[in-house]
N, C-alpha and C positions, 0 to 999 in steps of 0.2 A: 300215552303221551298227553292226553288229556288230563289223567290224573296227576301226572308229573308237573304239568304247568299249573295245576291249582295248587299243589303243594308249595311250589316254588313262590307263586304269588302270596301266599298266606304266610309263608315264613319271613317274607320281607315286611309286608303291611299288616300281618295280624288279622285278626277277624273283625275288626273295627272298621266298617265302612267308611265312617266320617273322616278318617284320617288319611283315606285313599282320595276322597273328594277334595280335601284340603290340598294334597299332592297335585291333583289336576287344575286345581285354580291356581296354584303357584306356576304351573307350567305355562299356562295360557296368559298370565300376567308377565312371565318372562318374555315370552313372544311379543306380547304387545308392547313391552318396552324395547325389545329388538327393533321392532318396526318404527318406533319413534326416534330413537337412538341412532338410527341410520344417517338421520340428516346431520346429527352432530358429529358423528364420526367422518362422514364425507366433508365436513365443512371445509377444511382447508383446501380441498380439491374444487369444491365449488366456487369458494371465494376466488381461487387463482382463475379458473375457467370462466366464470361469469360476472367477475368483478363486484361481488356483493361485500359491502364493508361491514363493521361490528353493528352500526346502527341499523343497517338493512337486515342482518342476521338476527339481532334482537326482535325487530319488527316482525319477522317471520315466524320467530318462536312465540311472540306475544300472539299473533293472529292464530297460531294453533291452540293456545292456551285459552284464550277467549271463546273460541268456538267449542273447546273441550269444555269449558263451564257451561255455555248455552246447551251442549249435548247432555250435561248431566241433568239439566232442568227439564229435558224431554225424556231422556231415558229412565230416570227414576220412577216416575208414575206409571210410564208403559211397562217395566219390568214388573212393578206390583200388579198390573193388569195381565200380562200375557205369562208370567211365571218365568222362573230362572232358566228352564232348559230351553224353552223357545228363544228367550231374549239373547242368550249367548250364541244360538244358532245365526239369528239374524245380524248380530253385532259382528261376529268374526267374519262372516261373509262380507259385509260392508266394509270394515276397515282392511281387510286382506287386498280388496281390490283398490282402495284409495292407496294402500301402500304401493301396490304395483304401478300407480299411475305417475309416482315420482320419477320412474325410469325414463319418462317421456319428458321430464321438465326441461325448460329452456331458459330460465332466468328468474328474477326476482318474483315477478307477478304469477308465473306458472308454478313456483315452488310455494308461494303463499297460498295459492288456489288449493293446491295438493295438501299442504299441511292443514289447511282449514277443514278440508273434507275428512282427512285422517282425525283430527280432534273431535269432530261432531260424532263420529262412529265409534272411537275408542273410548269415549265416555262411559259406554255401558259396561265396561269391564269391572270396576271398582263397586258400583251399586248392586250388580248381579252376584258377584262374588261374596260380598257380604251379607247379601241376602240369603245366599246358600249357607253362609256361616250360621246366620240368625236361624235357618231352617234345620240344620243339622247338628248344631253344636249345644250342649248345656252351657250356661254362662261361666262355670269354672274353667271350660276349656276354651273359651272363644278368644282371648288374649293369645294363646298359642296357636290358634288356628289363623288368627289375623297375622301373627308373626310369622306363620309360613307363607301365609298370602304375600305379605310384604317383602319377603325374600325375592319375590319376582322382580320389583323394579330393579332392585340391587343386583341381583342375578343377570337380568337383561343386560344393564349397563357395564357389568364385569365381562360378560361374554361379548359385548359389541365391539370393543377396541381390537382385540385379537381376531376374532371371527370376521368381523365385517372390515376391519382393517386389512385383514389378509385378503379377503375377496376383493376389495379395492385394488391391491396391488397385483392380483392375478388376473382379474377379468374387468377392472374398471368399476367406477363408483355405482353405476347402475345395479350392478350385481348385489351390492348391499341393500337394495330395496326389493329386489326380487325374491331372494331366498327366504327372508322373515316371512313375507306374505304367503308363500308355498307353505311354510311350516303350520301357518294358522289353519289351513285346510286340513292338514293331517291331524292335527289336534281335534278339530271339530268332529271328524270321523269317529274319533275315540269317545268323545264328550257324548255323542247322540246315542252311542251303543251302552254307555255306562250308566249316565245320569238318570236317576229318578227321585221322586220326594222320599222322605223316610217311612212315611206309611206305605208306599208302594214299591220300595226296592226289593227285588226278589232275594239278594244275597244278604240281607241284614239279619242279624240275630234277634231272637226274641228279647234279649236282654238289653241289646244296644237301642232297639226300637223304643222300649219302655222308658229307658233313661232319657232319650231325647224328647219323647212326646210328654213324659211327666214334667219336664222343666217348662215346656211351653204351655201347660196348664195353667199356671197362675198368672198369666199376663193379663193386664188391664189395660183400659183405653180403648180406642176405636177398634172395632172387629172386622171391618171391611176395608178394602182399599178405597182410597179416598180420590175423588174427582180431582183433576190436576189442579185448577186455580183455586177452587174453594178449599181443596185440602191443604194447598200450600199456605193460604190465607190462615186457615184454622192453626196449622203448625206454628205460625209465627207469632201466635198469642204466648207462646211458651219462653220464658227466659232462657230455658236450657237450650232451644234451638237457636237463640241468639248466641249462647255461649259457643255451641258448636261452628256457627257460620264465623263467629270473629277469630275463633282460635285456629280455624282452617285458614281464613284469608292471611292470617299472619304466619301460618306454619309453612306453607307449600313453596314459596318463593325460594327459599334456602336450597331444598332438595334440586327443583328444577333448574336453578343456576348451575350447581355442580353437574347436573345430568346433560345440560344443553351446551354450557360454556367450558367445560373442563379440557375438552381437547383444544379450543381455541386458545384458553388460558394457558395451557402448556406450550403451544406453539408460539403465542405472543410474548408471554413474560418469562417464560423458562428457555425458550429456542429450541423446543422438541420439532422433529420432524415426523412424518406419518409412521415410519418404522418405530420410532421410540414411543410416539402415542401408543400405538398397537401393542408393544412390549410393557408398558407401564400404567396407562391411564385405567386399567381395570383395578388396581390397588384400592382405591376409596371405595369402589363398589363391592368388593370383598368384605371389607369392614362393614358396609352397610347391611350385607347380609348377616353378618355375624351379630349386628346390633338388633336387628329384626327378630332373629331367633333368641337372642339372650333377652330381650325385653317381653317376648311372648312368653319365655320359659319362666321367666322371673315372675311375671304376673300371675301365672298358674300356680307356682310354688307358693308366693305369698298368701293366695285364697285356701290352698289345701293346708296351710299353716295356721289359718284362722283369721287372717286380715279381712277386712270387710272389702266388698268390691270398690267402695268409694276410695278408702284407704290406699289399696293396691293400684287403682288406676291413676290417682293424681300424685302418688309417691314417684312412680315410674315417668309420668309427664314432665314433673318438675326435675326429677334426676337427669333425664335427657337433655333438658332445656340448659341447666346448669353447666353439664358436661361440654356443651357446645361452646361455652365461654372459654374453656382452655385451648381451643383451636384458633382463637384469635392472633397469635403470632404470624400464623400463615399470611396475614395481609401485608407483612414488610419483608418476609425473608427473601433472600436471593438464592437460596438453596433449593434445587428441585426436590431432592431426597427428603428436606424437612418439610417443604411445602406439602408434598404428596402425603407424608405421615400426618400432619395437622389436618388436611383435608378428611383423610380417612377417619381421623378421630371424630370430626364433625359429623360424617355421614354415619359413623356407628351409634353416636349420639341421637341423631335426627331419627333413624329408624327404630331405635329402642324406644324412643319417646312415641313413635307412630304406632307400634304394636298395641299401645293403650289407648292412644286418642282416637285412631281408626275403629277401635271396638265400642266407642261411646253411642254411636247412632242405634247399635244392635242392643247395647245395655238399656238404653232410655226409652225404647219405643218397641211397641210389638212387631213380630216379624212381618205381618202383612202390611206394615207402614215402612220398613227399614227401607226398600228401595226409594221411595219418595224423599224419606229424611236423608238419605245417603246421597241422592241426586242434588238436594240443596247444599248439603255439606262439600261434596264433590266440586260443585259449581262456585262455591265461594273459594275453595283452595284454587281453582283454576283462575279465577278472575284475580285473585291477589297475586298469583304467580306470573300471570300476563304482565301485570303492572312492574312486577319485579324484574322480569326478564327485559322488558323494554327499557326500564331505568339502567339495569346492568349493562346493556349494550352501550346506551348513550354515555353513561358515566365512564366505562371502560376505554371508550374511545376517546373522549375529550380530556379525561383526567387519568385515572389508573384503576387497577383493581382494588386497591386496599379499601375504599369507602364501601364496595360491594360487601367484602368479607365482614366489615363491621356492622352492615345492615343484616348479614346472617345471624349474628349473634343477637342483635336486637329484637329481631322478629321472632325468635325462638323463645325468648323470655316472655314476649308480650303474648304468644300463644298460650303458654302455661298460665298467665295470669288472667286470661279471660275464661278459661275452664274454672278456675278457681273463684272467681268473681261471680260468674253467671250460672253456675251448676253446683248449687250448695251441697247436693248429695247425689251420687251417680246410682240411680235406681229408676225402675220403670215409671214413666211420667202418667199418672192418672188423668183420664180425660174429665175435665170438671164439668 
């Protein structure tokens, strides 16, 4: 039986451990997004039971994202210090407990408190995951690995309406917070049994280890994890870091608007009830997953065909930003089917763009610094998304959703422009 299990496992994953690790990172990111998406799916029930209006909902969402940003600033340097394996252990325990606490929420302030705790703890996911990718993947494979990773947000948001909506119908809104939290503990047991560094993993082949470690050899720059504040201050000397920060500030609001507000938008602007939300709200997130995989695959394909790292990354970032423009008619349409189709197009483009944008910290900095750089990068995105979410809640309550859809387009174009302006060439930054 043991031999048969080994054969089945290797027939599915091959003998390349790094792709199995990418799969594990995708799974935990999916669970991470189920945890946070539970509040959005339960929003119609929470609004009805506790009297939370759009501005209040936007404020709670903004509190989550603001704390998510603060958490990135703490998590990035912490991950570089303690390592990927231990960081994930502590983070998953913390955010699963925070998710469970939502089941005891009693109104605006208690939910804002729970969302803030969840934001602080969930912030470790992406810095730790991208650090794992920097450790385990050669540069040619990183956009594909990041593409697999960024399937997680879309997959979590895709599964949330039918899965969590079904749980709400069967067992009430509290069950939507309890089940994803328990799933986090199951994943953690698997992670602790399987994950090791490339140099120490007992199942890695000689060829794969040599491929990974050889790609790490030519890295230049600081060779030790940096102290938190002095390290951040030193990183901020680089225009490339400012390019990362400004591009991410502009980028994340659009994605989080759809993740957080789509059920409310469908209920308020298109007249959907909880059953219709459960039946149809997953569609844009299926498109998001397709975009993440397509963008990741295309980045790898272009580099294997001789494109430079710089050309491949920037072409896909601009291609995704420009494709979002085609979704603008969603701002005015009265047809639920057309609205969902155009939102799906926007989500496809945003995630195709993200597969290259999110790989940039690992492209620009040595693996020992990636956690800190990604912490800054993620914090910038979270603070930008917090402002966007608060504004989206206020604007949609007092005016309409159309201005928010226009802002989605503008911010995606700005994100691409900041990359082109402040990152002249995508290559490892030398420590001057």
